[in-house]
C-alpha distance (Angstrom), angle and dihedral (degrees) to the residues before:
residue distance angle dihedral
M1 . . .
W2 3.79 . .
A3 3.81 91.8 .
N4 3.77 128.9 86.6
T5 3.77 142.6 144.0
L6 3.79 120.7 -89.1
P7 3.79 128.2 -130.2
E8 3.81 117.7 -122.7
D9 3.81 92.3 -96.5
G10 3.83 91.3 55.7
C11 3.82 93.4 -126.6
M12 3.81 114.0 157.0
R13 3.81 93.2 -158.5
V14 3.84 92.6 125.2
F15 3.81 99.1 15.7
I16 3.82 95.1 110.8
R17 3.80 115.8 46.9
K18 3.81 116.1 -119.7
E19 3.82 93.7 -120.8
I20 3.81 92.5 61.4
K21 3.79 100.5 34.0
N22 3.83 111.9 123.8
K23 3.82 93.7 9.6
N24 3.78 123.4 128.0
R25 3.79 117.2 -112.1
Q26 3.82 89.1 -116.2
E27 3.82 90.4 60.6
L28 3.80 93.6 57.6
P29 3.80 125.6 89.9
V30 3.81 117.5 -101.5
F31 3.80 112.4 -93.5
Y32 3.80 126.9 -166.1
R33 3.77 133.1 -156.8
V34 3.78 133.7 -158.1
N35 3.80 108.5 -104.5
D36 3.82 99.4 -175.0
A37 3.81 91.5 -130.0
I38 3.82 99.3 122.9
Y39 3.78 133.4 17.2
L40 3.81 120.5 169.0
A41 3.78 125.0 174.1
Y42 3.76 143.0 147.9
W43 3.79 113.0 -107.8
N44 3.82 91.6 -122.0
Y45 3.80 90.6 54.9
L46 3.82 92.1 51.7
K47 3.78 91.0 47.1
E48 3.80 91.9 49.3
Q49 3.84 97.4 43.1
K50 3.82 96.1 33.8
S51 3.81 84.4 -142.7
F52 3.78 142.7 55.1
F53 3.80 87.7 -113.7
G54 3.78 118.3 78.9
N55 3.79 145.0 113.5
E56 3.80 92.8 -59.3
T57 3.79 99.3 42.4
F58 3.79 114.1 118.9
V59 3.75 134.0 -173.1
Y60 3.77 133.0 -117.2
I61 3.81 107.5 -154.6
M62 3.78 111.5 -150.0
P63 3.80 131.3 -177.4
H64 3.80 110.9 -85.0
I65 3.82 91.6 -117.8
R66 3.83 93.7 58.0
P67 3.80 105.7 73.0
I68 3.78 114.7 69.0
D69 3.78 120.4 -177.3
I70 3.77 108.2 -153.8
D71 3.78 103.3 -154.9
S72 3.78 99.4 134.0
E73 3.79 142.6 26.0
V74 3.81 90.0 -98.7
D75 3.82 90.0 55.1
Y76 3.82 89.6 50.5
K77 3.80 92.4 49.9
W78 3.81 90.9 48.8
A79 3.82 89.9 51.7
E80 3.82 89.9 50.6
I81 3.81 91.0 51.8
L82 3.80 91.3 50.6
I83 3.81 92.8 48.0
K84 3.80 92.9 48.9
N85 3.78 92.9 48.9
């Protein structure tokens, strides 16, 4: 709930919604995000929905430390550290 898009001028005037402004993180509802770690689907379902997301798409909630996007050298090094330890 503390995330949003920014306008071109970078102004945060309406970045945080009024109903959550000045609340502690612990007071907010739990939000989830797609992490691109796992997608499983039958071919027919993909063909029918034209997407992974549809009426019969369900979530697998994983610990926040599990998914690692390796998009940079720093990400790769972090993954190496986690594997070694």
